[in-house]
N, CA, C and O atoms as a GROMACS GRO file, in nm:
protein
  256
    1MET      N    1  -4.152   2.590   3.903
    1MET     CA    2  -4.100   2.479   3.836
    1MET      C    3  -4.234   2.426   3.832
    1MET      O    4  -4.326   2.449   3.912
    2ILE      N    5  -4.235   2.315   3.675
    2ILE     CA    6  -4.330   2.232   3.700
    2ILE      C    7  -4.301   2.080   3.687
    2ILE      O    8  -4.222   2.028   3.607
    3ARG      N    9  -4.386   2.011   3.787
    3ARG     CA   10  -4.294   1.855   3.806
    3ARG      C   11  -4.417   1.753   3.744
    3ARG      O   12  -4.539   1.756   3.756
    4VAL      N   13  -4.334   1.671   3.680
    4VAL     CA   14  -4.426   1.578   3.613
    4VAL      C   15  -4.384   1.442   3.649
    4VAL      O   16  -4.292   1.400   3.579
    5HIS      N   17  -4.436   1.348   3.756
    5HIS     CA   18  -4.399   1.242   3.818
    5HIS      C   19  -4.474   1.113   3.723
    5HIS      O   20  -4.587   1.136   3.681
    6ALA      N   21  -4.439   1.040   3.705
    6ALA     CA   22  -4.486   0.919   3.612
    6ALA      C   23  -4.421   0.828   3.705
    6ALA      O   24  -4.307   0.833   3.751
    7ARG      N   25  -4.534   0.730   3.726
    7ARG     CA   26  -4.495   0.588   3.757
    7ARG      C   27  -4.578   0.472   3.661
    7ARG      O   28  -4.696   0.478   3.627
    8LEU      N   29  -4.472   0.360   3.627
    8LEU     CA   30  -4.520   0.274   3.549
    8LEU      C   31  -4.511   0.130   3.634
    8LEU      O   32  -4.426   0.105   3.720
    9GLY      N   33  -4.617   0.041   3.590
    9GLY     CA   34  -4.605  -0.080   3.649
    9GLY      C   35  -4.670  -0.193   3.580
    9GLY      O   36  -4.714  -0.179   3.466
   10GLU      N   37  -4.679  -0.300   3.641
   10GLU     CA   38  -4.746  -0.402   3.541
   10GLU      C   39  -4.894  -0.395   3.568
   10GLU      O   40  -4.938  -0.454   3.667
   11GLY      N   41  -4.981  -0.323   3.484
   11GLY     CA   42  -5.087  -0.276   3.458
   11GLY      C   43  -5.135  -0.207   3.514
   11GLY      O   44  -5.247  -0.220   3.562
   12HIS      N   45  -5.043  -0.089   3.526
   12HIS     CA   46  -5.076   0.049   3.580
   12HIS      C   47  -5.012   0.164   3.558
   12HIS      O   48  -4.889   0.158   3.557
   13THR      N   49  -5.069   0.281   3.538
   13THR     CA   50  -4.968   0.414   3.484
   13THR      C   51  -5.036   0.495   3.595
   13THR      O   52  -5.154   0.473   3.620
   14SER      N   53  -4.963   0.594   3.666
   14SER     CA   54  -5.000   0.695   3.703
   14SER      C   55  -4.925   0.846   3.677
   14SER      O   56  -4.802   0.841   3.686
   15ILE      N   57  -4.959   0.924   3.659
   15ILE     CA   58  -4.930   1.075   3.633
   15ILE      C   59  -4.938   1.161   3.726
   15ILE      O   60  -5.043   1.144   3.788
   16GLU      N   61  -4.873   1.250   3.767
   16GLU     CA   62  -4.926   1.347   3.866
   16GLU      C   63  -4.827   1.487   3.815
   16GLU      O   64  -4.707   1.487   3.789
   17VAL      N   65  -4.897   1.570   3.814
   17VAL     CA   66  -4.852   1.722   3.747
   17VAL      C   67  -4.867   1.834   3.848
   17VAL      O   68  -4.981   1.877   3.862
   18ASP      N   69  -4.770   1.889   3.922
   18ASP     CA   70  -4.791   1.980   3.994
   18ASP      C   71  -4.666   2.109   3.979
   18ASP      O   72  -4.557   2.091   3.925
   19GLY      N   73  -4.707   2.219   4.033
   19GLY     CA   74  -4.624   2.306   4.022
   19GLY      C   75  -4.664   2.414   3.910
   19GLY      O   76  -4.748   2.383   3.825
   20HIS      N   77  -4.607   2.537   3.910
   20HIS     CA   78  -4.634   2.630   3.810
   20HIS      C   79  -4.514   2.693   3.778
   20HIS      O   80  -4.414   2.701   3.848
   21GLU      N   81  -4.539   2.750   3.638
   21GLU     CA   82  -4.404   2.833   3.570
   21GLU      C   83  -4.447   2.981   3.540
   21GLU      O   84  -4.541   3.012   3.466
   22GLU      N   85  -4.375   3.060   3.600
   22GLU     CA   86  -4.403   3.201   3.584
   22GLU      C   87  -4.338   3.311   3.512
   22GLU      O   88  -4.382   3.424   3.493
   23HIS      N   89  -4.225   3.258   3.472
   23HIS     CA   90  -4.115   3.318   3.403
   23HIS      C   91  -4.090   3.328   3.269
   23HIS      O   92  -4.093   3.437   3.212
   24ALA      N   93  -4.065   3.225   3.215
   24ALA     CA   94  -4.031   3.188   3.123
   24ALA      C   95  -4.136   3.200   3.015
   24ALA      O   96  -4.251   3.162   3.037
   25GLU      N   97  -4.100   3.252   2.894
   25GLU     CA   98  -4.231   3.299   2.797
   25GLU      C   99  -4.348   3.323   2.820
   25GLU      O  100  -4.449   3.274   2.768
   26ASP      N  101  -4.336   3.410   2.909
   26ASP     CA  102  -4.497   3.455   2.966
   26ASP      C  103  -4.617   3.313   2.986
   26ASP      O  104  -4.735   3.306   2.952
   27GLY      N  105  -4.545   3.230   3.043
   27GLY     CA  106  -4.636   3.128   3.089
   27GLY      C  107  -4.675   3.030   2.988
   27GLY      O  108  -4.755   2.943   3.019
   28ARG      N  109  -4.630   3.036   2.878
   28ARG     CA  110  -4.643   2.955   2.785
   28ARG      C  111  -4.610   2.776   2.805
   28ARG      O  112  -4.680   2.681   2.769
   29VAL      N  113  -4.508   2.777   2.860
   29VAL     CA  114  -4.484   2.640   2.916
   29VAL      C  115  -4.579   2.586   3.003
   29VAL      O  116  -4.616   2.469   2.995
   30CYS      N  117  -4.625   2.676   3.098
   30CYS     CA  118  -4.755   2.623   3.198
   30CYS      C  119  -4.819   2.569   3.131
   30CYS      O  120  -4.822   2.446   3.139
   31ALA      N  121  -4.916   2.653   3.019
   31ALA     CA  122  -5.014   2.650   2.953
   31ALA      C  123  -5.020   2.527   2.862
   31ALA      O  124  -5.131   2.476   2.844
   32ALA      N  125  -4.894   2.466   2.793
   32ALA     CA  126  -4.898   2.379   2.703
   32ALA      C  127  -4.888   2.249   2.786
   32ALA      O  128  -4.918   2.140   2.738
   33ILE      N  129  -4.843   2.266   2.917
   33ILE     CA  130  -4.829   2.147   3.031
   33ILE      C  131  -4.969   2.116   3.032
   33ILE      O  132  -5.007   2.003   2.999
   34THR      N  133  -5.071   2.233   3.076
   34THR     CA  134  -5.194   2.236   3.130
   34THR      C  135  -5.267   2.169   2.998
   34THR      O  136  -5.343   2.082   3.039
   35ALA      N  137  -5.269   2.177   2.877
   35ALA     CA  138  -5.331   2.180   2.726
   35ALA      C  139  -5.313   1.999   2.736
   35ALA      O  140  -5.401   1.915   2.725
   36ILE      N  141  -5.172   1.981   2.759
   36ILE     CA  142  -5.158   1.810   2.704
   36ILE      C  143  -5.236   1.751   2.799
   36ILE      O  144  -5.329   1.680   2.763
   37THR      N  145  -5.206   1.775   2.945
   37THR     CA  146  -5.268   1.707   3.058
   37THR      C  147  -5.412   1.698   3.047
   37THR      O  148  -5.479   1.602   3.085
   38GLN      N  149  -5.464   1.822   2.982
   38GLN     CA  150  -5.677   1.819   2.998
   38GLN      C  151  -5.688   1.744   2.900
   38GLN      O  152  -5.770   1.653   2.912
   39THR      N  153  -5.607   1.756   2.767
   39THR     CA  154  -5.630   1.683   2.660
   39THR      C  155  -5.651   1.524   2.660
   39THR      O  156  -5.745   1.461   2.611
   40ALA      N  157  -5.517   1.469   2.739
   40ALA     CA  158  -5.543   1.350   2.766
   40ALA      C  159  -5.681   1.305   2.876
   40ALA      O  160  -5.744   1.207   2.837
   41LEU      N  161  -5.719   1.352   2.974
   41LEU     CA  162  -5.788   1.353   3.034
   41LEU      C  163  -5.942   1.352   2.981
   41LEU      O  164  -6.037   1.286   3.024
   42LEU      N  165  -5.938   1.438   2.882
   42LEU     CA  166  -6.066   1.463   2.814
   42LEU      C  167  -6.096   1.342   2.700
   42LEU      O  168  -6.204   1.291   2.671
   43GLY      N  169  -5.982   1.317   2.653
   43GLY     CA  170  -5.955   1.198   2.585
   43GLY      C  171  -5.998   1.086   2.650
   43GLY      O  172  -6.098   1.039   2.595
   44LEU      N  173  -5.958   1.019   2.755
   44LEU     CA  174  -6.004   0.920   2.852
   44LEU      C  175  -6.163   0.896   2.881
   44LEU      O  176  -6.239   0.800   2.871
   45ARG      N  177  -6.174   1.025   2.920
   45ARG     CA  178  -6.336   1.017   2.960
   45ARG      C  179  -6.416   1.009   2.845
   45ARG      O  180  -6.520   0.945   2.858
   46GLN      N  181  -6.389   1.067   2.718
   46GLN     CA  182  -6.499   1.035   2.625
   46GLN      C  183  -6.468   0.890   2.566
   46GLN      O  184  -6.553   0.830   2.500
   47TYR      N  185  -6.342   0.835   2.593
   47TYR     CA  186  -6.350   0.704   2.546
   47TYR      C  187  -6.433   0.620   2.636
   47TYR      O  188  -6.496   0.531   2.579
   48ALA      N  189  -6.448   0.630   2.766
   48ALA     CA  190  -6.468   0.572   2.871
   48ALA      C  191  -6.642   0.574   2.849
   48ALA      O  192  -6.718   0.486   2.887
   49GLU      N  193  -6.683   0.710   2.772
   49GLU     CA  194  -6.852   0.727   2.746
   49GLU      C  195  -6.882   0.618   2.668
   49GLU      O  196  -6.977   0.543   2.688
   50GLN      N  197  -6.790   0.607   2.565
   50GLN     CA  198  -6.810   0.485   2.475
   50GLN      C  199  -6.837   0.361   2.476
   50GLN      O  200  -6.917   0.296   2.409
   51PHE      N  201  -6.724   0.311   2.606
   51PHE     CA  202  -6.699   0.200   2.650
   51PHE      C  203  -6.726   0.153   2.785
   51PHE      O  204  -6.651   0.072   2.840
   52PRO      N  205  -6.843   0.208   2.849
   52PRO     CA  206  -6.841   0.205   3.034
   52PRO      C  207  -6.836   0.062   3.033
   52PRO      O  208  -6.827   0.032   3.152
   53ASP      N  209  -6.838  -0.039   2.968
   53ASP     CA  210  -6.844  -0.168   3.025
   53ASP      C  211  -6.664  -0.206   3.035
   53ASP      O  212  -6.603  -0.291   3.101
   54LEU      N  213  -6.632  -0.131   2.966
   54LEU     CA  214  -6.476  -0.167   2.956
   54LEU      C  215  -6.382  -0.060   3.021
   54LEU      O  216  -6.268  -0.094   3.050
   55VAL      N  217  -6.436   0.094   3.050
   55VAL     CA  218  -6.330   0.154   3.086
   55VAL      C  219  -6.394   0.279   3.164
   55VAL      O  220  -6.471   0.358   3.109
   56SER      N  221  -6.345   0.292   3.320
   56SER     CA  222  -6.405   0.366   3.381
   56SER      C  223  -6.316   0.476   3.418
   56SER      O  224  -6.197   0.448   3.430
   57VAL      N  225  -6.355   0.597   3.439
   57VAL     CA  226  -6.294   0.727   3.439
   57VAL      C  227  -6.324   0.792   3.523
   57VAL      O  228  -6.435   0.841   3.501
   58GLU      N  229  -6.250   0.842   3.682
   58GLU     CA  230  -6.319   0.917   3.772
   58GLU      C  231  -6.222   1.058   3.779
   58GLU      O  232  -6.100   1.048   3.785
   59ILE      N  233  -6.286   1.177   3.778
   59ILE     CA  234  -6.193   1.288   3.793
   59ILE      C  235  -6.241   1.380   3.870
   59ILE      O  236  -6.353   1.430   3.856
   60THR      N  237  -6.137   1.415   3.981
   60THR     CA  238  -6.184   1.472   4.098
   60THR      C  239  -6.150   1.609   4.110
   60THR      O  240  -6.042   1.656   4.074
   61GLU      N  241  -6.229   1.664   4.153
   61GLU     CA  242  -6.139   1.835   4.165
   61GLU      C  243  -6.138   1.854   4.296
   61GLU      O  244  -6.242   1.830   4.358
   62GLU      N  245  -6.011   1.903   4.372
   62GLU     CA  246  -5.961   1.931   4.502
   62GLU      C  247  -5.942   2.088   4.492
   62GLU      O  248  -5.864   2.149   4.420
   63ASN      N  249  -6.032   2.137   4.583
   63ASN     CA  250  -6.007   2.281   4.619
   63ASN      C  251  -5.898   2.292   4.738
   63ASN      O  252  -5.912   2.254   4.854
   64THR      N  253  -5.775   2.361   4.673
   64THR     CA  254  -5.670   2.392   4.803
   64THR      C  255  -5.646   2.483   4.847
   64THR      O  256  -5.568   2.488   4.941
   0.00000   0.00000   0.00000
């Protein structure tokens, strides 16, 4: 099962995605969630590169 946990508050938003889907429709659900999440991160990174004095994006890769 894929779990998406979003926290919204005054001036902040946090989104955490974890889990894996291995059964339904040959993993297409997992691939779709990954594509949406990665697209959002890449878009934020590109925006930060255009406006470095206004936006900072930090993406860290963790090895588990």
